[in-house]
A tleap script that builds the chain and sets N, CA, C and O, in Angstrom:
source leaprc.protein.ff14SB
mol = sequence {
  NMET ALA SER GLY THR GLU THR GLY ALA ALA
  LEU GLY TYR GLU GLU ALA ARG ASP GLU LEU
  ILE GLU VAL VAL ARG ARG LEU GLU ALA GLY
  GLY THR THR LEU GLU GLU SER LEU ALA LEU
  TRP GLU ARG GLY GLU GLU LEU ALA LYS VAL
  CYS ARG HIE TRP LEU GLU GLY ALA ARG ALA
  ARG LEU ASP ALA SER LEU ALA ALA GLU ARG
  GLU ALA GLU GLU SER GLU CASP
}
set mol.1.N position { -1.532 12.856 -7.336 }
set mol.1.CA position { -2.310 12.659 -6.562 }
set mol.1.C position { -4.025 11.461 -6.286 }
set mol.1.O position { -5.028 12.037 -6.707 }
set mol.2.N position { -4.164 10.762 -5.988 }
set mol.2.CA position { -5.499 10.537 -6.390 }
set mol.2.C position { -6.710 11.219 -5.659 }
set mol.2.O position { -6.401 11.570 -4.520 }
set mol.3.N position { -7.759 11.448 -5.944 }
set mol.3.CA position { -8.908 12.316 -5.464 }
set mol.3.C position { -8.833 11.826 -4.055 }
set mol.3.O position { -8.112 10.849 -3.853 }
set mol.4.N position { -9.595 12.466 -2.859 }
set mol.4.CA position { -9.768 12.347 -1.358 }
set mol.4.C position { -10.816 10.765 -1.361 }
set mol.4.O position { -10.739 9.702 -0.744 }
set mol.5.N position { -11.765 11.329 -2.407 }
set mol.5.CA position { -12.354 10.418 -2.431 }
set mol.5.C position { -12.561 9.087 -2.855 }
set mol.5.O position { -13.562 8.399 -2.651 }
set mol.6.N position { -11.200 8.685 -3.655 }
set mol.6.CA position { -11.070 7.536 -4.144 }
set mol.6.C position { -11.143 6.003 -2.496 }
set mol.6.O position { -10.221 5.959 -1.682 }
set mol.7.N position { -12.124 5.209 -2.425 }
set mol.7.CA position { -12.095 3.954 -1.626 }
set mol.7.C position { -10.135 3.176 -1.356 }
set mol.7.O position { -9.534 2.407 -2.106 }
set mol.8.N position { -9.801 3.613 -0.415 }
set mol.8.CA position { -8.964 2.059 0.278 }
set mol.8.C position { -8.867 0.938 -0.462 }
set mol.8.O position { -7.856 0.236 -0.485 }
set mol.9.N position { -10.439 0.597 -1.429 }
set mol.9.CA position { -10.433 -1.593 -1.859 }
set mol.9.C position { -9.901 -0.536 -3.122 }
set mol.9.O position { -9.128 -1.280 -3.727 }
set mol.10.N position { -9.890 0.593 -3.748 }
set mol.10.CA position { -9.926 1.122 -5.308 }
set mol.10.C position { -8.313 1.279 -5.206 }
set mol.10.O position { -7.906 1.634 -6.312 }
set mol.11.N position { -7.281 1.145 -4.305 }
set mol.11.CA position { -5.836 1.272 -3.842 }
set mol.11.C position { -5.369 0.113 -4.074 }
set mol.11.O position { -6.192 -0.796 -4.186 }
set mol.12.N position { -3.825 -0.219 -4.225 }
set mol.12.CA position { -3.483 -1.553 -4.406 }
set mol.12.C position { -2.455 -0.801 -2.717 }
set mol.12.O position { -2.808 0.289 -2.266 }
set mol.13.N position { -1.418 -1.503 -2.130 }
set mol.13.CA position { -0.395 -1.115 -1.549 }
set mol.13.C position { -0.061 0.349 -2.124 }
set mol.13.O position { -0.555 1.463 -1.951 }
set mol.14.N position { 1.404 -0.356 -3.172 }
set mol.14.CA position { 1.940 0.400 -3.514 }
set mol.14.C position { 2.251 1.706 -4.298 }
set mol.14.O position { 3.103 2.460 -4.766 }
set mol.15.N position { 0.448 1.316 -4.023 }
set mol.15.CA position { -0.492 3.057 -4.939 }
set mol.15.C position { -0.398 3.959 -3.450 }
set mol.15.O position { 0.219 4.960 -3.087 }
set mol.16.N position { -1.259 3.117 -2.894 }
set mol.16.CA position { -1.018 3.674 -2.037 }
set mol.16.C position { 0.116 4.473 -0.817 }
set mol.16.O position { -0.318 5.495 -0.287 }
set mol.17.N position { 1.279 4.069 -0.485 }
set mol.17.CA position { 2.347 4.304 -0.173 }
set mol.17.C position { 3.416 5.023 -1.164 }
set mol.17.O position { 4.370 5.700 -0.781 }
set mol.18.N position { 3.055 4.732 -2.570 }
set mol.18.CA position { 3.786 6.353 -3.299 }
set mol.18.C position { 2.837 7.775 -2.483 }
set mol.18.O position { 3.186 8.670 -1.713 }
set mol.19.N position { 1.521 7.400 -3.124 }
set mol.19.CA position { 0.873 8.994 -2.963 }
set mol.19.C position { 1.312 9.293 -1.256 }
set mol.19.O position { 1.824 10.402 -1.108 }
set mol.20.N position { 1.214 8.677 -0.302 }
set mol.20.CA position { 1.462 8.112 1.099 }
set mol.20.C position { 2.962 9.039 1.221 }
set mol.20.O position { 2.945 9.897 2.103 }
set mol.21.N position { 3.983 8.944 0.566 }
set mol.21.CA position { 4.960 9.153 0.238 }
set mol.21.C position { 4.901 10.714 -0.114 }
set mol.21.O position { 5.540 11.478 0.609 }
set mol.22.N position { 3.965 11.366 -1.482 }
set mol.22.CA position { 4.057 12.223 -2.035 }
set mol.22.C position { 3.646 13.059 -0.816 }
set mol.22.O position { 4.159 14.152 -0.575 }
set mol.23.N position { 2.694 12.490 -0.057 }
set mol.23.CA position { 1.553 13.811 0.783 }
set mol.23.C position { 2.678 14.565 2.013 }
set mol.23.O position { 2.842 15.690 2.484 }
set mol.24.N position { 3.544 12.645 2.241 }
set mol.24.CA position { 4.529 13.590 3.519 }
set mol.24.C position { 5.483 14.817 2.376 }
set mol.24.O position { 5.289 16.028 2.482 }
set mol.25.N position { 6.424 14.259 1.404 }
set mol.25.CA position { 7.161 15.188 0.545 }
set mol.25.C position { 6.156 16.722 1.107 }
set mol.25.O position { 6.426 17.730 1.760 }
set mol.26.N position { 5.357 16.370 0.663 }
set mol.26.CA position { 4.576 17.683 0.132 }
set mol.26.C position { 3.710 19.036 1.268 }
set mol.26.O position { 3.275 20.181 1.140 }
set mol.27.N position { 3.871 17.778 2.568 }
set mol.27.CA position { 4.102 18.515 3.551 }
set mol.27.C position { 5.363 19.183 4.458 }
set mol.27.O position { 5.291 20.093 5.284 }
set mol.28.N position { 6.373 18.522 4.077 }
set mol.28.CA position { 7.465 18.817 4.742 }
set mol.28.C position { 8.190 20.247 4.426 }
set mol.28.O position { 9.009 20.895 5.078 }
set mol.29.N position { 7.551 20.483 3.141 }
set mol.29.CA position { 8.768 21.377 1.754 }
set mol.29.C position { 7.643 22.613 2.246 }
set mol.29.O position { 7.832 23.792 1.944 }
set mol.30.N position { 6.263 22.075 3.175 }
set mol.30.CA position { 5.371 23.189 2.916 }
set mol.30.C position { 5.254 24.485 2.046 }
set mol.30.O position { 5.520 24.510 0.844 }
set mol.31.N position { 4.785 25.664 2.850 }
set mol.31.CA position { 4.161 26.525 2.159 }
set mol.31.C position { 2.518 26.115 1.346 }
set mol.31.O position { 2.064 26.307 0.218 }
set mol.32.N position { 2.281 25.821 1.917 }
set mol.32.CA position { 0.483 25.800 1.878 }
set mol.32.C position { -0.142 25.449 2.664 }
set mol.32.O position { 0.030 24.573 3.512 }
set mol.33.N position { -1.605 26.652 2.287 }
set mol.33.CA position { -1.982 26.983 3.831 }
set mol.33.C position { -2.692 27.020 4.675 }
set mol.33.O position { -3.152 28.162 4.642 }
set mol.34.N position { -2.945 26.714 5.142 }
set mol.34.CA position { -3.680 25.837 7.181 }
set mol.34.C position { -4.765 24.369 5.786 }
set mol.34.O position { -4.488 23.336 5.176 }
set mol.35.N position { -5.538 24.957 5.913 }
set mol.35.CA position { -6.423 24.359 4.856 }
set mol.35.C position { -5.860 23.195 4.223 }
set mol.35.O position { -5.985 22.079 4.726 }
set mol.36.N position { -4.990 23.487 2.697 }
set mol.36.CA position { -4.432 22.611 2.089 }
set mol.36.C position { -4.084 21.575 2.943 }
set mol.36.O position { -4.695 20.509 2.878 }
set mol.37.N position { -2.756 21.829 4.109 }
set mol.37.CA position { -2.626 20.816 4.836 }
set mol.37.C position { -2.890 19.535 5.981 }
set mol.37.O position { -2.459 18.434 6.322 }
set mol.38.N position { -3.930 20.554 6.289 }
set mol.38.CA position { -5.343 19.981 6.713 }
set mol.38.C position { -5.817 18.594 6.014 }
set mol.38.O position { -5.875 17.460 6.489 }
set mol.39.N position { -6.183 19.151 4.530 }
set mol.39.CA position { -6.755 18.801 3.737 }
set mol.39.C position { -5.315 16.717 3.512 }
set mol.39.O position { -5.564 15.511 3.516 }
set mol.40.N position { -4.300 17.391 3.400 }
set mol.40.CA position { -2.972 16.391 3.083 }
set mol.40.C position { -2.777 16.119 4.103 }
set mol.40.O position { -1.587 15.841 3.954 }
set mol.41.N position { -2.983 15.925 5.248 }
set mol.41.CA position { -2.853 15.071 6.688 }
set mol.41.C position { -4.101 14.372 7.081 }
set mol.41.O position { -3.938 13.159 7.217 }
set mol.42.N position { -4.683 14.582 7.188 }
set mol.42.CA position { -6.500 13.737 6.515 }
set mol.42.C position { -6.183 12.993 5.349 }
set mol.42.O position { -6.239 11.786 5.583 }
set mol.43.N position { -5.835 13.296 4.046 }
set mol.43.CA position { -5.114 12.308 3.198 }
set mol.43.C position { -4.604 10.864 3.519 }
set mol.43.O position { -5.001 9.711 3.345 }
set mol.44.N position { -3.113 11.742 4.288 }
set mol.44.CA position { -1.886 10.904 4.773 }
set mol.44.C position { -2.663 9.911 5.618 }
set mol.44.O position { -2.749 8.690 5.487 }
set mol.45.N position { -3.190 10.695 6.484 }
set mol.45.CA position { -4.238 9.330 7.676 }
set mol.45.C position { -5.124 7.810 6.818 }
set mol.45.O position { -5.028 6.598 7.010 }
set mol.46.N position { -5.993 8.681 5.808 }
set mol.46.CA position { -6.768 7.917 5.491 }
set mol.46.C position { -5.426 6.571 4.646 }
set mol.46.O position { -5.181 5.486 5.173 }
set mol.47.N position { -4.832 7.017 3.430 }
set mol.47.CA position { -3.471 5.846 3.410 }
set mol.47.C position { -2.586 5.454 3.916 }
set mol.47.O position { -1.779 4.845 3.214 }
set mol.48.N position { -2.265 5.636 5.605 }
set mol.48.CA position { -1.957 4.880 6.471 }
set mol.48.C position { -2.853 3.943 6.774 }
set mol.48.O position { -2.712 2.739 6.989 }
set mol.49.N position { -3.454 4.386 6.770 }
set mol.49.CA position { -4.632 3.279 7.055 }
set mol.49.C position { -4.606 1.997 6.103 }
set mol.49.O position { -4.559 0.822 6.468 }
set mol.50.N position { -4.653 2.568 4.605 }
set mol.50.CA position { -4.580 1.322 3.842 }
set mol.50.C position { -3.799 0.435 3.553 }
set mol.50.O position { -4.051 -0.733 3.255 }
set mol.51.N position { -2.688 1.028 3.642 }
set mol.51.CA position { -1.113 0.431 4.171 }
set mol.51.C position { -1.838 -0.392 5.196 }
set mol.51.O position { -2.144 -1.535 4.857 }
set mol.52.N position { -2.220 0.102 6.637 }
set mol.52.CA position { -1.546 -1.114 7.499 }
set mol.52.C position { -2.555 -2.168 6.845 }
set mol.52.O position { -2.061 -3.291 6.746 }
set mol.53.N position { -3.902 -2.037 6.366 }
set mol.53.CA position { -4.877 -3.068 6.057 }
set mol.53.C position { -3.803 -4.366 5.038 }
set mol.53.O position { -3.660 -5.568 5.262 }
set mol.54.N position { -3.360 -3.721 4.205 }
set mol.54.CA position { -2.198 -4.582 3.613 }
set mol.54.C position { -1.817 -5.325 4.085 }
set mol.54.O position { -1.903 -6.547 3.955 }
set mol.55.N position { -1.119 -4.439 4.986 }
set mol.55.CA position { 0.218 -4.766 5.990 }
set mol.55.C position { -0.239 -6.309 6.623 }
set mol.55.O position { 0.144 -7.478 6.589 }
set mol.56.N position { -0.931 -5.774 7.005 }
set mol.56.CA position { -2.299 -6.798 8.121 }
set mol.56.C position { -2.477 -7.809 6.676 }
set mol.56.O position { -1.997 -8.760 6.059 }
set mol.57.N position { -2.759 -7.541 6.682 }
set mol.57.CA position { -3.323 -9.122 5.225 }
set mol.57.C position { -2.139 -9.784 5.246 }
set mol.57.O position { -2.086 -10.797 5.943 }
set mol.58.N position { -1.302 -9.488 4.719 }
set mol.58.CA position { -0.148 -10.351 4.595 }
set mol.58.C position { 0.291 -10.299 5.536 }
set mol.58.O position { 1.445 -10.060 5.179 }
set mol.59.N position { 0.317 -10.320 6.255 }
set mol.59.CA position { 0.939 -10.751 7.856 }
set mol.59.C position { -0.143 -12.110 7.966 }
set mol.59.O position { 0.251 -13.271 8.083 }
set mol.60.N position { -1.012 -11.856 7.926 }
set mol.60.CA position { -2.218 -12.832 8.609 }
set mol.60.C position { -2.362 -14.005 7.654 }
set mol.60.O position { -2.899 -15.052 8.015 }
set mol.61.N position { -1.716 -13.759 6.028 }
set mol.61.CA position { -1.559 -14.983 4.902 }
set mol.61.C position { -0.382 -15.417 5.235 }
set mol.61.O position { -0.387 -16.648 5.229 }
set mol.62.N position { 1.159 -14.746 5.676 }
set mol.62.CA position { 2.119 -15.439 5.781 }
set mol.62.C position { 1.765 -16.805 7.401 }
set mol.62.O position { 2.033 -18.006 7.428 }
set mol.63.N position { 1.197 -16.054 8.348 }
set mol.63.CA position { 0.773 -16.865 9.408 }
set mol.63.C position { 0.075 -18.046 9.497 }
set mol.63.O position { -0.171 -18.773 10.459 }
set mol.64.N position { -0.226 -18.119 8.221 }
set mol.64.CA position { -1.855 -19.043 8.323 }
set mol.64.C position { -1.051 -20.469 6.912 }
set mol.64.O position { -1.525 -21.592 6.736 }
set mol.65.N position { 0.159 -19.893 6.188 }
set mol.65.CA position { 1.111 -20.295 5.835 }
set mol.65.C position { 1.842 -21.257 6.569 }
set mol.65.O position { 1.877 -22.486 6.504 }
set mol.66.N position { 2.521 -20.280 7.408 }
set mol.66.CA position { 3.162 -21.083 8.366 }
set mol.66.C position { 2.442 -22.577 8.870 }
set mol.66.O position { 2.515 -23.772 8.583 }
set mol.67.N position { 1.726 -21.706 9.784 }
set mol.67.CA position { 0.719 -22.285 11.004 }
set mol.67.C position { 0.760 -24.054 9.864 }
set mol.67.O position { 1.105 -25.126 10.361 }
set mol.68.N position { 0.286 -23.879 8.242 }
set mol.68.CA position { -0.119 -24.776 7.476 }
set mol.68.C position { 0.699 -26.118 7.256 }
set mol.68.O position { 0.350 -27.287 7.417 }
set mol.69.N position { 1.848 -25.593 6.855 }
set mol.69.CA position { 3.393 -25.661 6.871 }
set mol.69.C position { 3.721 -27.213 8.457 }
set mol.69.O position { 3.849 -28.434 8.369 }
set mol.70.N position { 3.731 -26.288 9.622 }
set mol.70.CA position { 4.393 -26.437 10.812 }
set mol.70.C position { 3.007 -28.547 11.006 }
set mol.70.O position { 3.231 -29.756 11.054 }
set mol.71.N position { 1.576 -27.458 11.037 }
set mol.71.CA position { 0.333 -29.236 10.965 }
set mol.71.C position { 0.734 -29.968 9.773 }
set mol.71.O position { 0.510 -31.177 9.823 }
set mol.72.N position { 1.412 -29.407 8.445 }
set mol.72.CA position { 1.944 -30.458 7.620 }
set mol.72.C position { 2.606 -31.464 8.355 }
set mol.72.O position { 2.305 -32.656 8.422 }
set mol.73.N position { 3.487 -30.898 8.869 }
set mol.73.CA position { 5.642 -31.958 9.356 }
set mol.73.C position { 4.765 -32.501 10.212 }
set mol.73.O position { 4.687 -33.730 10.230 }
set mol.74.N position { 3.808 -31.605 11.218 }
set mol.74.CA position { 3.614 -32.662 12.378 }
set mol.74.C position { 2.638 -33.957 11.812 }
set mol.74.O position { 2.595 -35.055 12.369 }
set mol.75.N position { 2.058 -33.677 10.890 }
set mol.75.CA position { 1.305 -35.305 10.910 }
set mol.75.C position { 1.818 -36.027 10.163 }
set mol.75.O position { 1.343 -37.163 10.182 }
set mol.76.N position { 2.959 -35.788 9.187 }
set mol.76.CA position { 4.560 -36.679 9.122 }
set mol.76.C position { 4.902 -37.565 9.716 }
set mol.76.O position { 5.009 -38.786 9.602 }
set mol.77.N position { 5.155 -36.446 10.717 }
set mol.77.CA position { 6.395 -37.718 11.683 }
set mol.77.C position { 5.281 -38.346 12.566 }
set mol.77.O position { 5.561 -39.231 13.375 }
savepdb mol mol.pdb
quit
């Protein structure tokens, strides 16, 4: 698992998603102390934000592309 100090900007979507899956797996497996569980939860929240940021960026790019395509079609008419 990557260190908690690694910033979201340094993580790609797939890296953050894979690490988040591992965090969830560890939390679900149990056997960690309360302190470890809290640290995992906090890391999971951070990773979820990174994933959400990437997905929102992808959505914005798709929306912009679709809007540009519609504008191009309308200008041809």
